[in-house]
C-alpha positions in Angstrom: 0.1 -0.2 0.0 1.3 3.4 -0.9 0.7 6.8 0.9 -0.4 9.8 -0.8 -0.1 12.3 1.9 2.5 12.8 4.3 0.8 10.5 7.1 1.9 7.1 7.6 -0.1 4.4 5.9 -2.8 3.3 8.6 -1.0 -0.4 9.8 2.2 2.1 10.7 0.2 4.7 12.7 -1.2 1.7 14.5 1.9 0.2 15.2 3.1 3.6 16.3 0.5 3.5 19.1 0.0 0.2 20.0 3.7 -1.4 19.6 6.2 1.5 18.9 9.3 -0.8 19.2 8.9 -4.8 18.0 10.7 -7.2 16.2 10.1 -8.1 12.7 11.2 -10.5 10.3 13.2 -8.9 7.5 14.2 -10.4 4.1 17.9 -9.7 3.3 19.5 -10.7 0.0 22.3 -13.4 0.1 21.0 -15.0 3.7 19.3 -18.0 3.7 16.9 -17.1 6.6 14.9 -13.3 7.3 16.8 -11.0 9.4 15.2 -10.6 12.9 15.1 -6.8 13.4 13.6 -4.1 15.4 10.9 -2.0 13.8 11.0 1.3 15.6 7.9 4.1 14.5 8.7 6.9 16.9 11.6 9.3 16.5 12.4 8.9 20.3 12.6 5.4 20.2 14.9 5.4 17.2 17.3 7.6 19.3 17.2 5.2 22.1 17.5 2.1 20.0 20.4 3.3 18.2 22.5 4.3 21.1 21.9 0.9 22.9 23.8 -1.6 21.4 23.7 -3.9 24.5 19.8 -4.6 24.1 19.5 -3.6 20.3 22.5 -5.5 19.1 23.3 -6.0 15.4 26.5 -8.3 16.1 23.8 -11.6 15.9 22.9 -11.2 12.4 26.2 -12.6 10.9 26.5 -10.2 8.1 30.3 -11.2 7.5 33.6 -9.6 8.9 34.1 -5.6 8.3 30.3 -5.3 7.8 30.0 -2.0 9.3 26.4 -1.9 9.7 26.4 -5.7 11.3 28.9 -4.7 14.1 28.6 -3.2 17.4 30.8 -1.1 19.4 33.8 -1.3 19.9 34.6 -3.2 16.4 31.8 -0.4 14.8 33.5 2.1 16.3 36.9 0.8 15.4 36.0 0.6 11.6 33.8 4.1 11.7 37.2 5.5 12.7 38.9 4.0 9.8 36.4 5.8 7.6 36.3 9.2 9.4 38.9 11.2 7.5 37.4 10.6 4.3 34.3 12.1 5.5 36.0 15.1 6.7 35.2 18.6 5.2 38.4 18.8 3.5 37.6 15.4 1.2 33.8 16.0 0.7 34.7 19.8 -0.6 37.3 18.0 -2.9 34.6 15.8 -4.0 31.8 18.7 -4.3 32.3 19.5 -8.0 31.7 15.7 -8.8 28.9 15.3 -6.1 27.4 18.3 -7.9 27.9 17.1 -11.5 26.4 13.8 -10.7 23.4 15.4 -9.2 23.0 17.7 -12.2 23.1 14.8 -14.4 20.4 12.8 -12.6 18.0 15.8 -12.4 18.6 16.7 -16.0 17.9 12.9 -17.0 14.6 13.0 -14.8 13.5 16.0 -16.4 13.6 13.9 -19.7 12.1 11.3 -18.4 8.2 10.7 -19.0 6.2 11.7 -16.1 5.7 10.7 -13.3 9.3 10.0 -12.6 10.3 7.7 -9.9 12.3 9.4 -7.6 13.7 6.8 -5.9 14.8 4.8 -9.1 15.9 7.9 -10.9 17.5 10.1 -8.0 17.5 8.4 -4.4 19.2 5.2 -5.2 22.0 6.2 -8.0 23.0 9.3 -6.4 24.4 7.6 -3.1 25.7 4.6 -5.2 27.7 7.0 -7.4 29.1 9.0 -4.7 30.5 5.8 -2.9 32.0 4.9 -6.4 33.9 8.2 -6.0 34.9 7.5 -2.6 36.2 3.9 -3.2 37.6 4.7 -6.7 35.5 2.5 -8.6 36.6 2.5 -12.3 34.0 4.3 -14.6 33.7 1.3 -16.5 32.2 -0.8 -13.4 30.1 1.8 -12.1 26.8 0.2 -14.0 27.7 -3.1 -12.6 28.5 -1.7 -8.9 25.0 0.1 -8.9 23.3 -3.2 -10.5 24.7 -5.2 -7.4 23.9 -2.5 -4.9 20.1 -2.3 -6.1 20.1 -5.8 -6.3 21.0 -6.2 -2.8 18.4 -3.4 -1.6 15.6 -4.5 -3.6 13.5 -5.9 -1.0 10.5 -7.1 -3.3 12.5 -9.9 -4.3 12.2 -12.3 -1.4 15.4 -14.0 -1.7 17.3 -11.4 -3.0 19.3 -11.8 -6.7 21.1 -15.2 -6.5 25.0 -14.6 -6.5 24.7 -10.8 -6.1 26.2 -11.0 -2.6 29.3 -13.2 -3.8 29.6 -11.0 -6.9 30.0 -7.8 -4.7 32.4 -9.5 -2.1 34.4 -10.6 -5.4 34.6 -7.4 -6.8 35.4 -5.6 -3.5 38.2 -8.1 -3.2 39.6 -7.2 -6.8 39.1 -3.2 -6.0 41.1 -3.6 -2.8 43.7 -5.6 -4.5 44.1 -3.2 -7.6 44.5 -0.4 -4.9 47.3 -2.2 -2.8 49.0 -2.8 -6.2 48.3 1.1 -7.1 47.0 3.2 -4.1 45.3 5.8 -5.0 44.1 9.2 -3.3 40.3 7.5 -2.5 38.9 5.7 0.6 40.8 2.5 -0.4 43.9 3.9 -1.6 
């Protein structure tokens, strides 16, 4: 069910009143069983959950070694600190022209698309993926496949995900790391 206004769909509004924090099963591409996740429907509760790794742990999900969203402190903190420098103002300022160009390209493309335009598919999904490509140093020739794999992994409409996409993603990242080790660049992996 899609909503047409800013109010949540009736089921979500009901949950917000009756069970604002609860467990739900969530299909995740590449895993044999769905993830057991917390559904949090109120802002105050979301802040509490995100700051309490003891009661609301991510570690039990077994998303793999080095998967930032699958770790709790102190491992999450260690991994996040490794990335902090890449998100410093100076680094982001250096990327600003490229990010602005990516956004402008997608806005222009949306303007030329038949209406209505799917904002998520045409803008909200590809922009972060392309910025991540810039940060990681993904070759231009590889970006379409990178985005395809990222979109497939996030496509929750496919119950069991896209077969092999997790393995493809991991293999590509291993290849990218090996390339950066051989010839380090000035991006995140370099």
